[in-house]
C-alpha positions in Angstrom: 0.0 0.0 0.0 1.3 3.4 -1.0 1.4 6.1 1.7 1.3 8.9 -0.9 -1.5 11.4 -0.1 -4.5 10.9 -2.4 -4.4 14.3 -4.1 -4.3 13.1 -7.7 -6.6 11.0 -9.9 -3.7 9.3 -11.5 -3.9 7.4 -14.8 -3.0 3.7 -14.6 0.5 4.0 -16.0 4.0 4.7 -14.7 7.0 5.5 -16.9 10.5 4.2 -16.6 12.4 6.3 -19.1 12.0 8.7 -22.0 13.8 9.6 -25.2 13.0 12.8 -27.1 9.3 13.0 -27.4 8.6 9.4 -26.4 8.0 7.9 -23.0 8.2 4.2 -22.1 6.1 2.5 -19.4 6.9 -0.4 -17.1 5.7 -2.9 -19.6 7.9 -1.5 -22.4 5.0 0.2 -24.2 5.9 3.5 -26.0 3.9 6.7 -25.9 4.1 9.9 -27.9 4.2 12.6 -25.3 2.1 15.5 -26.5 1.8 17.0 -23.0 5.5 17.3 -21.9 4.6 17.0 -18.2 2.1 19.9 -18.6 4.4 22.3 -20.5 7.4 21.4 -18.3 9.7 19.2 -20.4 10.7 21.9 -22.9 13.6 19.8 -24.3 11.7 16.5 -24.2 13.2 13.6 -22.4 16.9 12.6 -21.9 18.1 15.7 -23.9 21.9 15.3 -24.0 22.6 19.0 -23.3 20.3 19.1 -20.3 21.6 15.7 -18.9 25.2 17.0 -19.2 24.5 20.3 -17.5 22.7 18.6 -14.6 25.3 15.9 -14.2 28.2 18.3 -14.2 26.5 20.6 -11.7 25.5 17.7 -9.4 29.2 16.7 -9.2 30.1 20.2 -8.0 27.4 21.6 -5.6 23.6 21.2 -5.5 22.6 23.8 -2.9 24.1 26.4 -0.6 21.0 28.6 0.1 20.5 32.3 -0.6 22.6 33.3 2.4 25.5 33.2 -0.1 26.2 34.3 -3.6 25.2 32.0 -6.4 27.0 32.9 -9.7 24.7 30.7 -11.8 21.8 32.8 -10.5 23.5 35.9 -11.7 24.0 34.4 -15.1 20.4 33.2 -15.4 19.0 36.5 -14.3 21.1 38.2 -17.0 19.8 35.8 -19.6 16.2 36.4 -18.6 16.6 40.1 -18.5 18.2 40.1 -21.9 15.3 38.0 -23.3 12.6 40.1 -21.7 13.8 43.6 -21.0 12.9 43.1 -17.4 15.2 44.5 -14.7 15.1 42.2 -11.6 14.6 38.5 -11.0 13.5 36.7 -7.9 14.0 32.9 -8.0 11.7 30.4 -6.4 10.6 26.8 -7.1 7.2 26.8 -8.9 4.6 28.9 -10.6 2.4 29.4 -7.6 5.4 30.7 -5.6 6.3 33.1 -8.4 2.7 34.3 -8.5 2.7 34.7 -4.7 5.7 36.9 -5.0 3.9 39.0 -7.7 0.8 39.4 -5.4 3.0 40.5 -2.5 4.8 43.0 -4.8 1.4 44.4 -5.9 0.3 44.8 -2.3 3.6 46.5 -1.3 3.3 48.8 -4.3 -0.2 49.8 -3.2 0.7 50.4 0.4 3.6 52.6 -0.8 1.1 54.6 -2.8 -1.1 55.0 0.3 -3.8 52.6 -0.7 -5.2 51.0 2.5 -6.7 47.9 0.9 -4.7 47.2 -2.3 -6.8 45.3 -4.8 -5.7 43.2 -7.8 -8.0 42.7 -10.8 -8.0 39.0 -12.0 -9.8 37.2 -14.8 -12.6 34.6 -15.0 -11.3 31.1 -15.7 -7.8 32.1 -14.6 -5.4 29.7 -12.9 -2.5 31.0 -10.9 -1.9 28.2 -8.4 -3.2 26.4 -5.3 -1.6 28.3 -2.4 -4.2 30.4 -0.5 -3.4 33.7 -2.3 -3.0 32.2 -5.8 -6.1 30.0 -5.3 -8.0 33.2 -4.4 -6.8 34.8 -7.6 -7.7 31.7 -9.6 -11.1 31.8 -11.4 -12.2 28.2 -10.7 -14.8 27.5 -8.0 -14.2 23.8 -8.2 -10.5 24.3 -7.2 -11.5 26.8 -4.4 -14.4 24.8 -2.9 -13.7 23.7 0.7 -10.9 26.2 1.3 -12.9 29.2 2.3 -12.4 31.8 3.5 -10.4 32.9 0.5 -7.9 35.7 0.6 -9.5 39.1 0.0 -8.2 41.8 -2.2 -9.2 40.5 -5.7 -11.8 41.8 -8.1 -12.8 39.5 -11.0 -13.7 40.5 -14.6 -14.3 38.5 -17.8 -11.1 37.6 -19.7 -9.9 40.1 -22.3 -12.8 42.4 -21.7 -11.4 45.9 -21.7 -14.8 47.5 -21.1 -15.1 45.7 -17.8 -11.7 46.8 -16.8 -12.5 50.4 -17.6 -15.6 50.1 -15.5 -13.6 48.8 -12.5 -11.2 51.7 -13.0 -14.1 54.2 -12.9 -15.5 52.8 -9.6 -12.7 51.3 -7.6 -9.9 53.5 -6.3 -8.2 50.7 -4.5 -7.0 48.8 -7.6 -3.2 48.6 -7.9 -2.7 45.9 -10.5 -4.2 43.6 -13.1 -3.0 40.0 -13.2 -3.6 37.7 -16.2 -2.3 34.9 -18.3 -1.5 35.8 -21.9 -2.9 32.4 -22.8 -5.2 30.7 -20.3 -4.0 27.2 -20.1 -6.2 25.5 -17.5 -9.0 27.8 -18.6 -9.1 26.1 -22.1 -6.4 27.7 -24.3 -7.9 31.2 -24.6 -5.6 33.8 -26.1 -5.4 37.5 -25.0 -5.3 39.0 -28.5 -2.6 41.6 -29.3 -4.9 44.5 -29.4 -6.3 43.7 -26.0 -2.8 43.4 -24.6 -2.0 46.9 -25.9 -5.2 48.4 -24.5 -4.5 46.8 -21.2 -1.0 48.2 -21.1 -2.3 51.7 -21.8 -5.0 51.4 -19.2 -2.5 50.3 -16.6 -0.3 53.2 -17.5 -3.2 55.6 -17.3 -4.2 54.6 -13.8 -0.8 53.8 -12.4 -1.5 50.0 -12.1 1.0 47.2 -12.3 0.5 44.9 -15.3 1.3 41.4 -14.1 1.7 38.7 -16.7 1.5 35.0 -15.6 3.7 33.3 -18.2 4.1 30.1 -16.2 2.5 27.9 -18.9 2.9 29.9 -22.1 6.4 31.4 -21.5 9.9 30.2 -22.5 9.4 30.0 -26.3 6.2 27.9 -26.4 4.3 30.5 -28.4 7.1 31.3 -30.8 8.5 34.2 -28.7 10.2 33.9 -25.4 7.1 35.3 -23.7 3.4 35.6 -24.8 3.3 39.4 -24.3 6.1 39.9 -26.8 3.7 39.2 -29.7 1.9 42.5 -28.9 5.1 44.5 -28.2 4.1 45.4 -24.7 6.1 44.9 -21.5 4.6 44.0 -18.2 5.7 45.5 -14.8 5.8 42.0 -13.3 6.1 38.6 -15.0 6.1 35.1 -13.6 7.7 32.0 -14.9 8.2 28.3 -14.0 7.2 25.0 -15.7 9.4 24.9 -18.8 12.2 27.1 -17.4 14.2 24.1 -16.0 12.9 21.4 -18.4 11.8 19.3 -15.5 14.0 20.6 -12.7 11.8 22.7 -10.4 12.5 26.4 -10.7 10.3 29.5 -10.8 10.9 33.2 -11.3 9.2 36.5 -10.7 10.6 39.4 -12.8 10.0 43.1 -12.4 10.6 46.3 -14.4 9.6 49.9 -14.3 7.6 51.0 -11.3 7.7 47.4 -9.9 11.5 47.3 -9.8 13.2 47.9 -6.5 10.1 47.3 -4.4 11.5 44.2 -2.5 14.3 44.8 -0.1 16.2 42.3 2.0 13.8 40.6 4.4 10.7 41.3 2.3 10.6 38.0 0.6 12.8 34.8 0.3 13.1 31.2 -0.6 15.3 28.4 0.8 15.7 26.4 -2.4 14.9 29.1 -4.9 17.5 29.5 -7.7 19.9 26.9 -6.3 22.9 26.0 -8.5 21.3 22.8 -9.9 18.1 24.5 -11.0 19.9 27.4 -12.5 22.2 25.1 -14.5 19.2 23.3 -15.9 17.5 26.6 -16.8 20.6 28.0 -18.5 21.0 24.7 -20.6 17.3 25.0 -21.5 17.6 28.6 -22.7 20.9 27.8 -24.6 19.2 24.9 -26.4 16.1 27.0 -27.3 18.4 29.6 -29.0 21.0 27.2 -30.6 18.4 24.8 -32.0 16.0 27.5 -33.1 13.2 26.0 -31.0 11.0 29.1 -31.0 10.8 29.0 -34.8 10.2 25.3 -34.6 7.3 25.9 -32.1 5.6 28.2 -34.7 6.1 25.8 -37.7 5.2 22.6 -35.9 2.3 24.2 -34.0 0.9 25.4 -37.3 1.3 21.9 -38.8 -0.6 20.4 -35.9 -3.4 22.9 -36.0 -3.7 22.7 -39.8 -3.5 19.0 -39.8 -6.2 18.6 -37.2 -8.4 21.2 -39.0 -8.2 19.2 -42.2 -8.7 15.9 -40.5 -11.7 17.1 -38.4 -13.3 19.4 -41.0 -17.0 19.1 -41.0 -17.0 16.6 -38.0 -20.1 17.4 -35.9 -19.1 18.3 -32.3 -15.8 20.0 -33.1 -16.3 23.6 -31.9 -12.8 25.1 -32.4 -9.2 24.4 -32.9 -7.0 27.2 -31.5 -3.7 28.1 -30.1 -0.4 29.8 -30.6 2.8 27.9 -31.3 2.9 24.6 -29.3 0.0 25.5 -27.0 -3.1 24.1 -28.7 -6.7 23.4 -27.7 -9.4 21.4 -29.6 -12.7 22.4 -28.1 -15.6 19.9 -28.4 -19.3 20.4 -27.8 -19.4 18.0 -24.8 -17.2 16.9 -21.8 -14.4 14.7 -23.2 -12.3 13.6 -20.3 -12.6 10.0 -21.6 -10.3 10.9 -24.4 -7.3 11.0 -22.1 -7.7 7.3 -21.3 -8.4 6.5 -24.9 -5.3 8.3 -25.9 -3.3 6.4 -23.3 -4.6 3.1 -24.7 -3.5 4.3 -28.2 0.0 5.2 -27.0 -0.7 9.0 -26.9 -0.4 11.4 -23.9 -2.8 14.2 -24.0 -4.9 16.2 -21.5 -8.4 17.6 -21.2 -9.0 20.9 -19.5 -12.1 23.1 -18.9 -14.1 19.8 -19.4 -14.4 20.1 -23.2 -11.0 21.2 -24.5 -8.3 18.7 -25.5 -5.0 20.4 -24.6 -1.8 19.7 -26.4 1.5 21.0 -25.0 4.3 19.2 -26.8 8.0 19.7 -26.1 9.6 22.4 -28.2 11.7 19.7 -29.9 8.6 18.2 -31.6 9.3 17.7 -35.3 7.1 17.9 -38.4 7.1 14.1 -38.4 6.0 14.0 -34.8 3.2 16.4 -35.7 2.0 14.1 -38.4 2.1 11.2 -36.1 0.1 13.1 -33.5 -2.6 14.2 -35.9 -2.8 10.7 -37.4 -3.4 9.3 -33.9 -5.6 12.0 -32.3 -8.0 12.8 -35.1 -9.5 9.2 -35.3 -9.8 9.2 -31.5 -11.8 12.4 -31.5 -14.0 11.3 -34.5 -14.8 8.0 -32.7 -15.6 9.7 -29.5 -17.9 12.2 -31.1 -19.7 9.5 -33.1 -20.9 7.7 -30.0 
């Protein structure tokens, strides 16, 4: 009997090893991984550059704590700043920790402006984490149920609805920030279009609000740029990262710029493990591979191939509502709950996910090739057709 706490409805499979975009289970069966650990395994499995970086760093030092200097942190912060134009980086271990830091920054910013009860505007169907503050910011009552009272200080509006945001601005003088995902992942692969992002940036500037971009799932090259907001040519005041940053080694980051830079001072925030040498080595190797192997361009080309292939294969199929996404962040929305497709995919040797009840979510590794895309389409389209025909 396992003593692991029963917090996950796990699928009946366990993997022993992986190679590229393929995983192998305990029986030797092979699976095409179109989920990459929920947008985590940026470089796929057993990537030689990542394995080498982790092995070399493990032979030197794993952890010293943030009581001391960590040169690899300095290198990684410089790389992230160069890629984003942001000014400061706080390292942690996960997306929810990065988002907690962003929420704390917004509250400190508000208090320094003399706002007694700083309020953050968040979006319907958002997902920012499962700690108490990030759960309160999340727009999912199912995830929140049983954990009341939630943390106060959040106002919720429909996603990418600039009119609702303007209405909040006109009636709530306590707002200090807006927090959103550039692409809602758990919410069903919904994209904040470029015009909305620009309007939001202008609204935040007009009212002195912080613009906080949660890039935990869509960041690190997945959309074809380093970060989702770069498609619109805007820059947030605060950005959060995690998931794919370490290609499977836990690391998160909260980045600041402009009026958010310099808010935290020694003692305001911290992390025991955050940005340790092993995690930073993995992140640096990940970013190097993304650049050297042109993986952002690959994400665009292969993402287009997957969406176009599915659009062709599923054209005219009753029950297919939409096929959408950006780069290698793809959703196929159906007209009915389709969680059963995950098990059907598993039986067929395909790892996929269903989110928001009706959206098949694909988050392949950035090393996915055009041949892998064709294999994915050839496997997934018949599963969807068969499911919808029943």
